[in-house]
C-alpha positions in Angstrom: 19.5 -5.3 -7.4 18.4 -2.4 -6.8 14.7 -2.8 -5.5 16.6 -5.0 -3.0 16.7 -1.5 -1.5 13.4 -0.6 0.5 12.0 2.6 1.9 13.2 1.3 5.9 16.9 1.3 4.2 17.0 5.0 3.6 17.0 5.5 7.5 19.9 2.9 7.5 22.0 5.5 5.9 23.8 7.3 8.9 27.2 5.7 8.9 26.9 3.5 12.1 28.4 0.2 11.9 25.1 -1.1 13.2 23.1 -0.3 10.9 25.5 -0.9 7.9 25.4 -4.8 9.5 21.4 -4.2 9.1 22.2 -3.4 5.3 24.2 -5.9 4.3 22.3 -8.5 6.3 18.8 -7.2 4.6 20.0 -6.5 0.8 23.3 -8.5 -0.2 22.2 -11.5 2.2 25.4 -11.0 4.3 25.6 -13.1 7.7 27.8 -12.2 10.2 30.0 -14.9 11.6 33.9 -15.4 11.8 34.1 -17.3 8.8 32.0 -14.7 6.7 33.7 -11.6 8.3 37.2 -12.8 7.0 36.5 -14.2 3.5 33.6 -12.0 2.3 32.7 -9.2 4.4 34.8 -6.9 1.7 32.9 -8.3 -1.2 29.5 -7.8 0.3 30.9 -4.3 1.7 31.5 -3.5 -1.9 28.6 -4.7 -3.2 26.3 -3.1 -0.7 28.5 0.4 -1.1 27.3 0.4 -5.2 24.1 -0.2 -4.8 23.7 2.9 -2.0 25.3 4.9 -4.7 22.8 3.5 -7.4 20.6 4.8 -5.0 21.8 8.1 -4.5 22.5 9.4 -8.0 18.1 8.5 -8.6 16.4 11.5 -9.7 13.2 10.4 -8.1 10.8 12.9 -10.2 11.9 10.6 -12.7 10.6 7.2 -11.7 7.4 6.1 -13.0 5.2 3.4 -11.4 6.7 0.0 -12.3 4.5 -3.1 -12.9 6.5 -4.7 -10.2 4.6 -3.0 -7.6 3.4 -5.3 -5.3 0.8 -3.1 -4.1 -2.8 -1.7 -5.7 -2.9 2.4 -6.3 -6.0 3.8 -7.2 -6.6 4.8 -10.4 -7.6 8.1 -9.6 -7.0 9.9 -6.8 -10.8 11.2 -6.2 -11.8 7.9 -5.8 -9.8 7.6 -1.8 -12.3 8.9 0.9 -12.7 12.4 2.0 -10.9 12.1 5.2 -8.1 10.0 3.4 -8.0 13.4 0.9 -7.5 15.8 4.2 -5.0 13.7 5.9 -3.1 13.4 2.5 -3.1 17.6 2.1 -2.1 17.9 5.3 1.0 15.8 4.9 2.0 18.0 2.0 1.3 21.0 4.1 3.7 19.5 6.6 7.7 21.4 6.1 9.1 17.8 7.6 12.5 18.0 6.2 12.4 14.2 5.9 11.0 14.3 2.8 11.6 10.1 2.0 9.5 9.3 5.1 7.0 11.7 3.8 6.6 9.8 0.7 6.0 7.2 2.9 2.7 8.2 4.3 1.7 9.7 0.8 2.4 6.1 -0.4 0.2 4.5 2.9 -2.7 7.1 2.9 -3.3 7.0 -0.7 -3.3 3.4 -0.8 -4.3 1.8 2.1 -8.5 1.6 0.9 -7.1 -0.2 -2.7 -5.4 -2.6 -0.2 -7.6 -3.0 3.0 -11.2 -3.1 3.2 -11.1 -1.4 6.9 -12.3 2.1 7.3 -9.8 4.8 6.7 -8.0 6.0 10.0 -4.8 6.8 11.0 -5.1 5.7 14.4 -6.6 2.3 13.7 -4.1 -0.6 13.6 -4.9 -1.5 10.2 -3.7 1.4 9.0 -0.3 1.5 11.3 -0.1 -2.2 9.7 -0.1 -0.9 6.3 2.0 1.9 6.8 4.9 -0.3 8.3 4.2 -2.9 5.1 5.4 0.3 3.1 8.6 0.5 4.5 9.4 -3.0 3.3 8.7 -1.4 -0.3 11.3 -1.1 -2.6 12.2 3.0 -2.6 11.7 3.0 -6.7 8.3 1.7 -5.9 7.7 4.7 -3.3 9.2 7.2 -6.0 7.0 5.8 -8.5 3.8 6.0 -6.3 4.5 9.6 -5.0 4.8 11.0 -8.5 2.0 9.5 -9.8 -0.3 10.9 -6.6 1.5 14.3 -6.8 0.3 14.1 -10.7 -3.3 13.4 -10.3 -3.6 15.4 -7.0 -2.1 18.5 -9.0 -4.9 18.0 -11.6 -7.3 17.1 -9.6 -7.1 20.1 -7.0 -6.7 22.3 -10.4 -10.0 20.9 -11.9 -12.1 21.6 -8.6 -10.9 24.7 -8.3 -12.0 26.0 -11.8 -15.2 24.1 -11.6 -16.2 26.1 -8.2 -14.6 29.4 -9.7 -17.0 29.2 -12.5 -19.7 29.4 -10.5 -19.0 31.2 -7.5 -19.0 35.4 -7.3 -16.9 37.8 -5.7 -19.0 39.8 -3.6 -16.8 42.8 -2.3 -18.7 43.4 0.4 -18.4 40.3 1.8 -15.1 40.5 1.9 -14.3 43.3 3.2 -16.9 41.9 5.9 -14.7 39.4 6.6 -16.3 36.5 5.2 -12.6 34.8 4.0 -12.5 34.3 7.5 -15.5 31.4 7.4 -13.3 29.1 4.9 -12.0 27.3 7.8 -15.1 25.7 7.9 -15.8 24.3 5.0 -14.1 21.1 6.0 -16.7 20.6 8.6 -19.9 22.5 6.6 -19.1 19.5 3.8 -19.3 16.9 6.2 -22.6 18.4 7.7 -24.0 18.4 4.1 -23.3 15.2 2.9 -25.2 13.5 6.8 -28.2 15.5 5.8 -28.6 14.9 2.3 -27.5 11.0 2.9 -29.4 10.6 5.9 -25.7 9.3 7.0 -23.4 9.4 10.5 -20.6 11.6 11.1 -18.3 9.1 10.7 -19.7 7.4 7.4 -20.0 10.6 6.0 -16.1 11.1 6.1 -15.4 8.0 4.5 -17.4 9.1 1.4 -15.2 8.9 -1.8 -13.4 12.4 -2.1 -15.3 12.7 -5.3 -19.1 12.0 -4.0 -18.3 14.9 -1.9 -17.0 17.6 -4.6 -19.6 16.7 -6.7 -22.0 17.4 -3.8 -21.1 20.7 -2.5 -20.8 21.6 -6.5 -24.4 20.8 -7.1 -25.0 23.0 -4.4 -22.7 26.1 -5.4 -24.2 25.3 -9.0 -27.6 25.5 -7.7 -27.2 28.5 -5.5 -25.1 30.3 -8.3 -28.2 29.6 -10.6 -30.4 31.1 -8.1 -28.7 34.3 -7.7 -28.3 34.9 -11.8 -32.2 34.2 -11.8 -33.1 36.8 -8.9 -30.4 39.5 -10.9 -31.7 39.1 -13.8 -35.5 39.6 -12.2 -34.3 42.4 -10.5 -33.1 43.9 -13.7 -35.9 43.2 -16.1 -38.2 44.8 -13.0 -36.2 48.5 -13.5 -36.1 48.2 -17.2 -39.9 48.0 -16.9 -39.9 50.9 -14.2 -37.8 53.0 -16.6 
């Protein structure tokens, strides 16, 4: 019964009579006519009230992805496109009070490419249609997918940070000169590098898997790190020989 409560129903829990009628119709199957109002309205209202209480008592963070979920979920969050990952991270950076609807955005962005052949683009009709379709997912599926995405995303960001940190050196002079201000251009530089390295268009570069863009950037960072280390070792040897 609880799977009948969809994401779209969450927005209707404002206590208004019209929205309550929609919930009665969608969830309990109540049809509003004279006979039903007289004989069955109370029964259906009690059933709906009990269901709403069950939904309100759910602990979202403890819900796992159900096998009954009807949409495909990516096996690895790093498999989504680079542009999808940027949009996904932007959702988490958004301090919107409506966390439940944000969960719907996370589900739509992370699962779109698994369920569609079109390129990922928030402005495309195909994505808008899929986002609307997400509204018809049971709220428990939204929680399950969201928890899985969050867990994978945290692991992904942690792993990539660790790998990049292992080949990055802290240059105090660079920091004092304001080099960290260039960080805001990292995304643009990544896209430019992908265009050049793979001989593809700007639009196609955005659609490459996030794992590929990160691996390519890590390879470049590693190569630069090795070259700097090699130069440092040679300079040190030259100093030692002079001494």
